[in-house]
N, C-alpha and C positions, 0 to 999 in steps of 0.2 A: 340193218341197211348198209350197204357198201359204199364209202366215201367216193365221191366223182373222181378224184384224182387216183384212186385205184383203178376205176374203169379206164381212164385215160392211159394208165401204165400199161394195160393190157394190150393196147393197140400200138405200142411202141412210141407212144408220146414222149416219154423221158429222153429219148436219145435226141428227138427234134427239138425238145426244149433246151437240152445242154448245148447243141450246136448253136442254136440261136442266141444263147447267152455268150458263147465264146466270140461270136460275130459282133455283138454289141460292145465288149469290152475292147476288142481290137480296133472297132471304129470309134475316131474321135468325135466327142459330144453324143455318144449314145447315152440313153436313159440308165440310171442305176437300178439295181435290183430293190424290189419291196421288202421292207422289214416290218415285224410285229414286236410290240412290247405288251407284257401282261404281268401282273405281280405275281412271283414264283410261289408266294405262300400267304394265304389269306386266313386269319385267325378270328373266330367269332365265338360267342356264347350262344348256347341253344335257345332258339326262340327269335334271335336278332335276324334283321333283313341282311342280306349279302348282295353286293353288286360287284361282279366281275368285270374289270375294264380291259379293252382290248384296243389298243392304239397303233394303227399302220403309220410307217414312214416310207417316204419315196413312192407312195401310191399315186395313181392317176385319179382323176375326181371321179371316175366311175370304177367301182371294184364290188366283188362279192364277198361277204363276211360269213363264216360258219362257226358254229359252236358244236364240239363234240364232248361226249362224256365217256371215259375210260373206265371200264369196270375192272373188276379184280383180276380177271384173265388177260386183261391187256386190249381187248376188243374195244372199238370206238363205235359210238351211238350218236347219231345226228340229234342235236336238241332244238338248232334254230339255224335258218338260212335267210339271209338279206342281201338286196342290192342297194347300194349306197350312191347316189349321185349328188356329189358335192356334200350339202349339210342336209340333204333329203333322203329319206328312206322310202324306197320304191315297193318293192316286193318282200314278203316275210313269210317264211315257213316254219312252223313251231311243232315240236314232238313233246308230250307231256312225260313220256317213258314211266308212265305210272305215278308220277310225283302229284301231290295234292298239298297245296295249291300248285299249278303247273308253272313252267319255267317262263319268263318274259324277257322281251328285248326293249331297252328304252330307246329313244331317238337318235342316240349316239351309237348304238350297237351293243352297248353293254348287256351282259347276261345277269338278270335279276332273279335271285331265289328269296322269296317271301318266307319268313319264319324258319330259320336254319334247323335242319333236324340232323340227327346223328348219321342217317343214311346218306346225307349229301357229302360225307367225307369221301370225296374223290378226286381224280385229276381231270381239270377241264381243260380242252384243247381249242385254242381260237386259230382259224385258218383264214387268211386273206388272199384273194385271188385277183390279180391286178393286170390280167392279160399279158401284153408285152413285157410289162415289169416283173412279172413272175409271180410266183406263189410262196408265200411264208406262213409259219405257224410258231405259236408258242404256248406253252402248257403253265397252267395256275393250279396249284394244290390247295384244296379247302380243308380246313381243320376245324371241327366243331366241339366246343367244351361245354360240359354240363356239371354244376356243382352237386355233389352228392346230398342225399337227405340226412338228417340229424343221426349221428352215430349212436347206435344202441348197443348195449351190453347185456349178457345173461350170466351172471355169476353162478358159481356151483354153491346151491344151497344146502348142501348136505354138511355133515361133519367130517373134516379131513384130518387124518392123523400124522403126526410128525414122526410117528415110529416108523412109518413105512420109508424104505430105502430107494424108492423109484418115483420118476414124476407122476404127479397126479393132475387131472383136469381142474383148471382154475376158473376159466371163463370163456365164453364165446362173443367176439365183436363182430357188429353187422354195420357195413356201409353200403347203402344201396342207391342205385340209380344214379351214376356218375359217369363221366367220359372225359379223357380215358379212365381206366380202371384206378380206382384210389390204391394207396398203399396203408396198411395198418401196422402201427408200433404199439407196444405195450410198455406201461410204466408202473413202478412200485415205488410209493413215497416219493413221487416227482421225478425219479431217477429212470432213464430208460433202460429197459431189459434187452441185452443184446443175446436173443435166443435164436439157433439155427433152425433150419427147416427139417434136419435130419434128427430122427428120434434118438434121445439118450435119456439116461436116468436122472440127470441134473435138471434138465428142461429143454423144451422146444415149442414150436408152434406149426400148425398146420394151415393152408391157405386154400380156399375155393373160390374160384371165379364164374359167375354166372352172366350170360347175356339175356337180358329181359327181352319180352316181345316189342317193347318201345326201342330196341336198339341199344339201350343204357346198360351200363355194367354194374353188378353188385358183387362185393366182396365180403366174404365170411373167414374169420381168423379165430382159431381156437388156441389158448395157452395152456401149456403143461408145464408144471415146476415140481421140484422135490422141496417139501416145506420144512422150515425150521421153527423153533418155539418163539424166535423174533418175529416171525411174522404174525404172531396173534394181533399185534396192534398196527400192521401194515394197511396202507390204503392202495388199492390197485385202480387203475383205469386205463382204457385204450384211446388212440387218436387216429383219426382217417386223415392222410395227406393228399391233397388234389392238386391237379395242375389248372392254370389260368392262361388266357392268352398273353403273349408278349413275356413269355417265361415267368409269369406270375405263380405263386402257389398260395394254397389256403390248407387250414386245418380245423377239424371238427373234434373236439374232445367229448369223450362219453363220459357219465356220471361215475364218480369214484365209489368203490365199494370195499368191504371187508370181508374176511373169511371166517368161518366158525372152525376153530381147530380143536383137536383133541391132543393133549400133551399131559403127560404124568406129573404129579406133584413132586417138587424137589425141595421146597422149605415151607415151614409153617411158622406162623406168627400168631402169638396168644397175648393179649392184654386186657386191663381193666378200663372199661369206658367210663364216661361221665357217670357221676360226679367225682371221679378219683382225683387226688391231688397229685402233685408232681413226685411225692414220696411214695405213692401207692396207697396211702390211706384213704378210707371212705368212712362216712359219718354213720354212726348207728341210727337207724331208723330210715335211712335212705334206700332207694332201689337202685341196685347196682347192675351194669350190664358186663358181662364176660364175652369177649369178641375173640373170634379165631378165624384165621384166613390162610388157606393154602394156595400156592400159586399153580394148581393144576387146573385143567379144563377138560370137559365140563366141571361145574362144581362138584367137589367130591361130598361125601357124607362125613360130618363132624360128630364127634362123640365126647361130651363133657363129663368129667369125674372128679372126685375128691378124695384125698388120702386122709383116713382116719385110722389111727393105731395100725400103721403099716398095711393097711388093706385098702384096696381102690373101691369106691362105691360110685356107680354110674348114675349121673344126674339127668342127663337128656341127650337125645340123639336126634340131629335135623341136618337139613341142607343149607340153612341160612348161616350158620356160623355164629349164632347170638343165643346168649342164654342170660336171663334176667332173674335176679335174686330180688324178691320183694322185701322191703323193710328188714334190712339185714341187722342182725344183734351180734353183740359181742362174742357170743359162742360160735358164730359162723366163722370166725377167724380161722385161717389154716391154708393148707396146700391144695389149689385147684388145678386141674389140667385140662388140655384138649387134644385130641388124637384125630388124625384124618385116616379115613378108610380108602386108600387107593391102591389097588391091586396091580396097577400097571406101573407103579413107581419102582425106582431102582432098589436093590436090596440095601444098599448103604444110606438111603435116604432117611433123614430124620422127620418123621412124621408126626411127633407128639412134643408138646411143650407144657411146663408147669410153671406156676408163679404163686407167691404168698398173697393172700388177702387179709389185709390188716384192717380191722375194724376199730375206729376211734371212738372213744365214749368220754363223757363227762357227767359225773353225778352231781346233785344239788350241793351247794356250799353249806357248811356249818359254822357258826360263830359262836365263841365261848360266852359272848356277851348277851345273847339271845337278841330281840328285837329293840330293847332299850336298856341303856346303861346309865345309872346315875351315881355321880362322884361329887364329893364335897370340895368347895374351892381351895385350891393349891394342892391338892392330893393327887397321886399318881397310880397308874394301872397298866395292863398289857392285855390286848384282845387277840384271840388266835383264831385264824380262818382256816379250816381243813376242808380237803376236797379228795375225791378218788376220781382218777382219769387215765387215759392212756392214747397217746403218748404222755409223758410226765407234763401236767399243766404249769402254767406260769401264773403267779399271783401278784396283783398290785393293789395298792390302797389309793383311794382318792377321798376328798371333801370338797363339795361344790365345784366338781370338776377339775380340782387343783390335785396333782399328783403328790402324794405323801412318801412313797417308797415302795419297794417291792419285797415280797416275801410272805410268810404265813402269819407273822407276829406285827401288831401295830402298838407300839409303845405310846402311852398317853403320860406325859410328866409334867407335874405342877400345873394342873390344868386351871384355867381361867374362864370368865365367862366367854371370851372369844372362842375358846375351844368347843363350846356346845354347838351342835348341829348334826347333820346326817353323814355317817362314814360309809364307804361302799368298798367292799371286797370283789374284786373282779379275776375270775379264772379264766384263761384263754389257752388254746393250743396252737402255738405259731405255726406248725406245720398243716394244720387243718382248717382253712379259713372259715368263719361264720359258727365255729363251734366255740360257744363262751357261755358262762353263767355269772351271775351277780348275786350278792346278798348284802344287806345294809343294817345298821343299827343306828339308833337315835342316842346321843351323848346328853345328858342333862346334868349341868353343874349346879349344886346347891350351894347357897351361901347369903350372907347379909346382902341387902340391896346395895348396889352401887349407884350413888346419885349423881345427877347432871343438871344444875339449874340453869335457867336462861331467861332473859326478858326480851320481848319482841320490839321494846322501844326504850333502849338503854340511854340514860342521860348522865352527863357528868354531875359531880358533888355540887348541890346548889342549883342544879338546873330544873328541879321540879316546882312547879306552882301548885298550890292548894286547889284542887278540883280537877286537876289534870287526869286523864284515864291511862290505866297502864294495864298490860296484859303480861302475866307471869306465867312461866312454863316450867314444870319440873318433869325431867326424865329420869328413869332408874330402870336397872335390870337385875335380875337375880332369879332364883328357882327355890320355892315356887314363885309365880309372877307377882311382883310387888303391888300393893294398894297404896293410895295416897290421903292424907289428912292435911287439911289447910286450917290456919289459925283463922281465916275470914271465911265466911260462908261464899257458896258459889263455885266451888271447884268442880271441874267436869270429871266425869269417871275415866279410868284408865284406858287408853287405846294404843295400838301399836304406832311407835313414832317412825319418822321417815328414816332409811338408811337401815332398817332392820337389825340384825345382830342381838336380837332379844330386847331391845329397848322399848318401854311403855311409856307414856307421858300423860300428864294432867295439866289443864290450864285454868287460870283464875283472871278474870277481869274486874277491875274495881277503880273508884275514885281515890286519888291520893289527897290525904289530909294531914293536919297537923299531929294528930295522935299517931298516924302511921309513921311519921318521921322520928317519934320517940321509940315506939315499940317495935316497927318492922312487921312484916308478913312472913310466917314459917311455913314451910311445906316438909311434910314427913313421908317417907316411902317405908313400908314395913312389909315383912312376911314372918313366918314361924322361926326364922332365925334371928330376927331382931328388926330394928329400924335405923333409917339415917334421917338426919334432919338438917335442913338449910333454912336461913332466915334472909329474907330480901329486906334491905336498908335503902331508904330514899334520900338520907342525909338531910340538909335544911331545906324545908319546903317554905317557899315565899308566900306571905298572905295575900288574899284578893281585895282588902279593903279600898286602897287607892283607886284600884280600877273601878270599884262600885260607885265612888263619889263621881268620878268623871262620866260614868254612865248615866247617873242621875241628872247631872247637869245637862248632858247632851238631849235627854229626852224632855226636860223642861223647856229648853230653847226651842226644840222642835214644835212643842205644842203651843207656845207662844206665838210662833211665826204663822202657825196654821190658823189660830185665833184671828190674829190680824188680816191675813188673807179673806177669811170668811167676813169680817166686819166690812172690809172695803166692797167686797162683792155685794154685800147686802145694801149699803148706802147708794151704791150705783144703781141698783134696782128701784130705789125709793127716790131717786132725784127727781125734782119737779113738783113735789108735794109741799105745800106751805108749812113752815115750822119745823121740816124734818131735816136733821143734819145740816142746818143752815143757821147762821147767826146774823142779826140784823145790822144794817149798816151802821146804826148809830148806838146800838145796845152795847153794853159793858160786859167784859167776860165774867164768868163766875168767880166768886171769891177765891183767892189763892191762885188763880191762874193767870199768867201774865199775858199782855195783849201781843199778839204777833202782827208784825208789818211786813209790807211787801219788801221794805228795804232791809229786811233782817239777813243775817248771815245765811240762813237755811233757804233752799230754793223753794218756789211756791209748791211743787209737787210733794216735796218732804214736808212742808208745813201742813198741807191740806191732809196728808196721811195721818199726822200726829193729832189733829183737831177732829178727825172724822170725816175729812174731805171737804173740797170746796167745789163751788159750782160757777163756771165762767170767771173765776178769779175773784168774786166778791165774797166779802167775810160776812158771817151770821153768827147765831147762837145754837148750842147742842139742844135740840128738841127731846121731849121725853121718851120718844121711841129710839132715840140715837143713845 
């Protein structure tokens, strides 16, 4: 559809308008020309609403406003036309131009586009016709941005060789449905790769852009590189960079990936695994691993062998690089080797390694004394401990966990009963942990018993009383174990004494008497070598007679008091009966008993008690029952 101003131009209207404008400028007070203001650039995200504002200046209250769409060829297409009278819009003509939803005008004459689409990226022209004030127009450019989808990457799953001297395909990166078209960059170990678009043997990338049916753009980038052995552990990834409104930028990184590389073996490592020691020794009876590793990829084939009498004997061939020797024996000591079978390796590459396998062993210990050694008191001897082992073992002697010395010989000089006990010879290999053996023997010291007398209740001289109880203890040691004889009956059998060290003891509990103070009590410890005797003396023993008379008097007084209390109680029970415990007022006392009066020095209560009791203070005579 051709715009109205184009039709007016066809009839010579431009010349008339120009002349009218010159006349208005030349005439004082003439109305100024109309002007239009629109935003020159509007940026939105896809799917957001768009409002294009068109503001006229110096226009009359009544004017016509038109919106045009300029296509890529430059032709204009009418979208909307409206007459505005003051603040009211009177007539409106709209053209959808195939857009869904269609264009709209708001009451202020602004062009509204619901849900911006990529196809809306055009130039929009606002034309204002204000009659005598003239006609003015302005253009607004609309840009629609779309964030691309998640970046995807398709790495090369094959095995890539570092021997090749040209660039090989590494991976392809995809960034789909963005606007404007994103840019793709490549990274190795987080470092950006500066690769050109031109093909060369060191590296380059190819790019292809596709416009989808939605109008959005998808980008594909393929990376090519010449690989090195160092790339075996490298991590690659790609990133899509896209634009946002107001000069904003975004980035979407793809997942990192590695490559499977083929590179020849350059070095071989060969070692003895657990339980090897730091010096390379292994213990006899352990299962030992031999480990071999080449630095080629993919994993090469490994051959294990052993040298015996200058000849190589193949033990095993595998891809794991592991060989286990079950329960190794000392006869398996020797030279072992590993060889890598890699035909791509350089001619000067060292593809085999050897090492010595040393099997440590320790045989049982032998003691010259056997399991038991018997020596006489004060005699001397030497015990030898012998052992076979590799590497050379270390020997040490202990008794009751107390170190005695190092070396194969244990000297025993002038033995005493304290020397008796268990002696241990321990053999160990300092360079091979946990490989040790022990052997022990029991030393018996024979001799006359050694006696140690004691009492549990010691008293000073003259401190014993006849009848006191005393506990006597006799302790002895020797070999054979001593037995005890007491001069008094009642001694207990021998039993181990507190503190150990071979002591045994016997106890005797008895009453101290005058006879014991003269003769004492003897304790004798004996074995086949003889006997030892000790006599316990009590000194002067005080007699118990004085104490016995005092005791008799105390008992007599107690019994007399008890009888008086019983008599008083009985008389009280019998009071009020004629002639009982009472004396007539005029009667005389019995012969030989003085008469007691109330005026005597004794109180009535005391007098009544002595004469058998009084009733209400009256005197009377003793009855037969009293």
